[in-house]
Each structure stands twice: as C-alpha cells, then as structure tokens.
C-alpha positions as CSV (number, residue, x, y, z in Angstrom):
1,X,85.5,20.2,-47.4
2,X,83.5,17.1,-46.7
3,X,84.5,14.3,-44.4
4,X,85.8,12.1,-47.3
5,X,88.0,15.0,-48.5
6,X,89.3,15.7,-45.0
7,X,89.9,12.0,-44.5
8,X,91.9,11.7,-47.8
9,X,94.0,14.7,-46.8
10,X,94.7,13.3,-43.4
11,X,95.7,10.0,-44.9
12,X,98.3,11.8,-47.0
13,X,99.5,13.8,-44.0
14,X,99.8,10.6,-42.0
15,X,102.5,9.4,-44.4
16,X,104.6,12.4,-43.1
17,X,104.6,11.3,-39.5
18,X,108.1,10.6,-38.2
19,X,109.6,7.1,-38.1
20,X,109.6,7.4,-34.3
21,X,105.8,7.2,-34.2
22,X,104.9,4.5,-31.7
23,X,103.6,1.1,-32.8
24,X,100.4,1.7,-30.8
25,X,99.8,5.0,-32.6
26,X,100.4,3.3,-35.9
27,X,98.1,0.5,-35.1
28,X,95.4,3.0,-34.0
29,X,95.8,4.8,-37.4
30,X,95.7,1.5,-39.3
31,X,92.5,0.2,-37.6
32,X,90.6,3.5,-38.1
33,X,91.9,3.8,-41.7
34,X,90.7,0.3,-42.6
35,X,87.4,0.8,-40.9
36,X,86.9,4.1,-42.6
37,X,87.7,2.7,-46.1
38,X,86.6,-1.0,-46.0
39,X,84.2,-1.2,-43.0
40,X,84.2,-4.3,-40.7
41,X,87.2,-6.7,-41.1
42,X,86.6,-9.0,-44.0
43,X,89.5,-11.4,-43.8
44,X,90.4,-14.2,-41.5
45,X,92.9,-13.6,-38.6
46,X,96.5,-14.2,-39.8
47,X,98.3,-17.2,-38.4
48,X,100.3,-17.3,-35.2
49,X,103.6,-16.8,-37.0
50,X,102.5,-13.5,-38.6
51,X,102.7,-11.3,-35.5
52,X,102.6,-8.1,-37.4
53,X,99.6,-9.2,-39.5
54,X,97.8,-10.3,-36.3
55,X,98.4,-7.0,-34.6
56,X,97.1,-5.1,-37.6
57,X,94.1,-7.4,-37.8
58,X,93.3,-7.0,-34.1
59,X,93.6,-3.2,-34.4
60,X,91.1,-3.2,-37.3
61,X,88.8,-5.8,-35.7
62,X,88.6,-3.6,-32.5
63,X,86.7,-1.0,-34.6
64,X,84.1,-3.6,-35.8
65,X,80.6,-2.1,-36.0
66,X,81.8,1.5,-36.2
67,X,80.3,3.5,-39.0
68,X,82.7,4.4,-41.8
69,X,82.1,8.1,-41.4
70,X,82.7,7.9,-37.6
71,X,85.9,6.0,-38.2
72,X,87.0,8.7,-40.8
73,X,86.3,11.5,-38.3
74,X,88.2,9.7,-35.6
75,X,91.1,9.1,-38.0
76,X,91.3,12.8,-38.9
77,X,91.3,13.8,-35.2
78,X,94.0,11.2,-34.5
79,X,96.3,12.4,-37.3
80,X,95.9,15.9,-36.0
81,X,96.8,14.9,-32.5
82,X,99.8,12.8,-33.6
83,X,101.1,15.7,-35.7
84,X,101.0,17.9,-32.5
85,X,102.5,15.0,-30.4
86,X,105.4,14.4,-32.7
87,X,106.0,18.0,-33.9
88,X,109.5,19.1,-33.4
C-alpha cells in the first residue's frame, strides 16, 4: 500500500481509539490529520470564547510548513503508538 492508503486506513482505525484517549493525544492526531489532508492552516484563529476551536487550530498551526506526506507518515506512526498505548 502507498502512504495515502495507509493514512486512510489509520484514520479509520483512529476512530476506534478509546474515549479515555488524552486530549493532548487527540490534538496531536488532529493537527497531523489536518496537515496531511489540507496542508497549512487556512482559517483564522477562533475567538477567545471558543477554547476547543482555538486548541485545535493551535495543534494544526504547529504543523505549519510540514509536507503533507510527512504529516501523513507521522499520523500513521502516532495512530500505531496510541493503539499500543491504549490497548487493553
């Protein structure tokens, strides 16, 4: 399989991570997913009253400049490590 196929598979598998997955891990996944699909952040930073939106925006913006394929590879590796971390 190519990187895109592995990325798509990892994205599906990430949906199966437990509810107890930490917010930091979820934000890392989000930032890499958005960078791997969209590229650099293309929206303005949400307002001060949207704390969840701001956290997600910050996680994505932290990956600014990273190549899409690199972000996809890091996302795949992160999903694998989280599956091991949260395996029961």
